[in-house]
C-alpha positions as CSV (number, residue, x, y, z in Angstrom):
1,M,30.7,-13.7,53.9
2,L,29.4,-11.0,51.5
3,K,27.8,-13.7,49.3
4,H,26.0,-15.2,52.1
5,A,24.8,-11.8,53.4
6,S,23.5,-10.8,49.9
7,R,21.6,-14.2,49.7
8,G,20.1,-13.4,53.1
9,L,19.0,-10.0,52.0
10,K,17.3,-11.4,48.9
11,L,15.5,-14.0,50.9
12,T,14.3,-11.5,53.3
13,G,13.1,-9.3,50.4
14,V,11.1,-12.2,48.9
15,L,9.5,-13.1,52.3
16,A,8.5,-9.5,52.8
17,A,7.0,-9.3,49.4
18,A,5.1,-12.5,50.0
19,V,3.7,-11.2,53.4
20,L,2.6,-8.0,51.7
21,L,0.9,-9.8,48.8
22,S,-0.9,-12.1,51.3
23,G,-2.0,-9.0,53.2
24,C,-3.4,-7.4,50.0
25,A,-5.3,-10.6,49.4
26,L,-6.9,-10.6,52.8
27,L,-7.9,-7.0,52.3
28,S,-9.5,-7.6,48.9
29,T,-11.6,-10.6,50.2
30,P,-15.1,-9.7,49.2
31,T,-17.8,-9.2,51.9
32,P,-20.2,-12.1,52.0
33,P,-23.8,-11.2,51.1
34,N,-26.4,-10.5,53.7
35,T,-28.3,-13.9,54.4
36,Y,-32.0,-14.0,55.0
37,T,-34.5,-16.8,55.9
38,L,-38.1,-17.6,55.7
39,T,-40.4,-18.6,58.6
40,A,-43.3,-20.9,59.2
41,P,-46.6,-19.3,60.5
42,D,-48.1,-20.0,63.8
43,F,-51.7,-21.2,64.1
44,A,-53.5,-19.8,67.2
45,Q,-56.6,-22.0,66.4
46,K,-55.6,-25.6,65.8
47,G,-57.6,-27.7,63.4
48,S,-59.3,-30.9,64.2
49,R,-56.8,-33.7,64.7
50,T,-56.5,-35.9,61.6
51,R,-55.1,-39.3,61.8
52,G,-52.5,-39.9,59.1
53,L,-48.8,-39.6,58.2
54,M,-47.6,-37.2,55.5
55,V,-44.3,-36.7,53.8
56,V,-43.4,-33.5,52.0
57,A,-41.3,-33.8,48.8
58,Q,-38.6,-31.2,48.0
59,P,-40.4,-28.6,45.8
60,T,-39.5,-28.3,42.2
61,A,-38.7,-25.0,40.5
62,I,-37.0,-23.6,37.5
63,Q,-33.3,-23.1,37.6
64,A,-33.7,-19.4,38.2
65,L,-35.5,-20.1,41.3
66,D,-33.7,-23.0,42.6
67,S,-30.8,-21.3,44.2
68,Q,-29.9,-19.0,47.1
69,S,-30.4,-15.9,45.1
70,I,-33.5,-13.7,45.7
71,V,-35.2,-13.0,42.4
72,A,-36.3,-9.6,41.3
73,R,-38.2,-8.8,38.1
74,P,-37.7,-5.2,37.0
75,S,-39.8,-5.7,33.9
76,T,-41.9,-8.3,32.1
77,G,-39.6,-11.1,30.7
78,E,-36.5,-10.1,32.6
79,I,-35.1,-11.8,35.7
80,T,-32.4,-10.4,37.9
81,Y,-31.1,-11.0,41.5
82,I,-31.0,-8.6,44.2
83,E,-27.4,-7.6,45.1
84,N,-25.6,-8.5,48.3
85,A,-28.5,-10.7,49.4
86,Q,-29.2,-14.4,49.5
87,W,-31.4,-17.1,51.2
88,S,-30.0,-19.1,54.0
89,D,-30.2,-22.2,51.8
90,N,-31.4,-23.1,48.3
91,L,-35.0,-22.0,48.0
92,T,-36.4,-25.5,47.3
93,R,-34.8,-27.0,50.4
94,L,-35.7,-24.0,52.5
95,L,-39.3,-24.1,51.5
96,Q,-39.6,-27.8,52.1
97,A,-38.4,-27.2,55.7
98,R,-41.1,-24.3,56.2
99,I,-43.9,-26.4,54.8
100,I,-43.2,-29.3,57.2
101,E,-42.8,-26.8,60.1
102,S,-46.2,-25.2,59.1
103,F,-48.0,-28.6,59.4
104,E,-46.1,-29.3,62.7
105,N,-47.2,-25.9,64.0
106,A,-50.9,-26.6,63.1
107,N,-50.5,-29.9,64.8
108,N,-53.4,-31.7,62.9
109,L,-51.6,-34.7,61.6
110,T,-50.2,-37.7,63.4
111,A,-46.8,-37.1,61.9
112,V,-45.1,-35.2,59.0
113,G,-41.6,-35.4,57.6
114,K,-39.4,-35.4,54.6
115,A,-39.8,-37.9,51.7
116,G,-37.1,-40.4,52.6
117,D,-37.6,-40.1,56.5
118,R,-38.7,-43.9,56.6
119,L,-42.3,-42.8,57.5
120,S,-44.9,-45.2,56.4
121,A,-46.8,-42.3,54.9
122,D,-50.5,-42.2,53.8
123,Y,-50.0,-39.1,51.6
124,Q,-47.2,-37.1,49.9
125,L,-47.4,-33.4,49.3
126,V,-45.8,-32.4,46.0
127,T,-45.0,-28.8,45.5
128,D,-44.0,-26.7,42.5
129,I,-42.8,-23.2,42.9
130,R,-44.2,-21.2,40.1
131,T,-43.3,-17.7,41.4
132,F,-41.2,-16.5,44.2
133,E,-40.0,-13.1,43.3
134,V,-40.3,-9.3,43.7
135,D,-42.1,-7.4,41.1
136,A,-40.3,-4.1,41.0
137,Q,-42.8,-2.5,38.7
138,R,-45.8,-3.4,40.9
139,G,-44.0,-2.9,44.2
140,S,-45.0,-6.3,45.6
141,A,-43.6,-9.6,46.5
142,I,-45.3,-12.6,44.7
143,V,-45.5,-16.2,45.9
144,E,-47.4,-18.8,43.8
145,L,-47.3,-22.5,44.6
146,S,-48.9,-25.4,42.8
147,V,-49.6,-28.2,45.3
148,K,-50.8,-31.8,44.9
149,L,-51.8,-34.4,47.5
150,V,-50.8,-37.8,46.4
151,N,-52.0,-41.1,48.0
152,E,-48.9,-43.0,48.8
153,R,-50.4,-46.4,48.5
154,S,-52.1,-46.0,45.1
155,G,-49.9,-43.3,43.7
156,R,-52.9,-41.4,42.6
157,I,-53.4,-37.6,43.0
158,V,-56.1,-37.0,45.5
159,S,-56.4,-33.3,44.9
160,G,-54.5,-30.4,43.5
161,A,-54.7,-26.5,44.0
162,V,-52.7,-23.3,43.2
163,F,-52.2,-20.8,45.9
164,H,-51.3,-17.3,45.0
165,E,-50.4,-14.4,47.5
166,T,-48.7,-11.0,47.4
167,A,-47.2,-8.5,49.9
168,P,-46.4,-4.9,49.4
169,I,-42.7,-3.9,49.2
170,S,-41.4,-0.3,49.7
171,E,-37.9,-0.8,48.1
172,V,-36.0,-3.5,46.3
173,S,-33.4,-4.5,48.9
174,G,-32.5,-7.7,50.5
175,L,-34.1,-6.9,53.7
176,E,-37.4,-5.5,52.4
177,A,-37.6,-8.3,49.8
178,S,-37.1,-11.0,52.4
179,R,-39.7,-9.6,54.7
180,A,-42.3,-9.2,52.0
181,L,-41.7,-12.7,50.5
182,D,-41.9,-14.1,54.0
183,A,-45.3,-12.4,54.6
184,A,-46.7,-13.6,51.3
185,L,-45.4,-17.1,51.9
186,A,-47.0,-17.2,55.4
187,K,-50.4,-16.6,53.8
188,V,-49.9,-19.2,51.3
189,L,-48.7,-21.8,53.8
190,R,-51.7,-21.2,56.0
191,K,-54.0,-21.9,53.2
192,I,-52.2,-25.0,52.2
193,V,-52.4,-26.4,55.7
194,V,-56.1,-25.8,55.9
195,W,-56.7,-27.2,52.3
196,A,-54.7,-30.4,53.1
197,E,-56.7,-30.9,56.3
198,R,-60.0,-30.5,54.5
199,T,-58.9,-32.7,51.7
């Protein structure tokens, strides 16, 4: 009887220790970072309706930009990421979605979609993210995109351009950085839509 009782006490002690350890593990779970997104601009004045189908390729970017991290540059040649902050998706996928939404908001094409959406497209918009960061020294958010419009039938580049915009930032935090980058991006996307329509 005593032997059985001692075994029961040992088992109870082991279970109690396991519960305490699991409780400590739950308490030490790191807090997920704050998540931010980007928006597509609205167009109060719609452009002239252009017949045509366009697909938007997923933008390309260097590895430092192609992630959910928000890039901040404290000094020339140095790249860091803002703590406790992230985009709602990888920047290249998020930007692709917002480019498409911008063209949809302008409503000046017959249809626009992703590359691979089985659209018999006339054109493809190819984008490279040159800069998408906060410059801490200058106190500004910088967005620079290189864009090319490609004829889907011939494979030739119809036209290309580089769009650069900035927005002021009061402090290097996730909230302020996301707002400033969103503001700079909105200006770039407006220019891209107008440029593509004219092209």
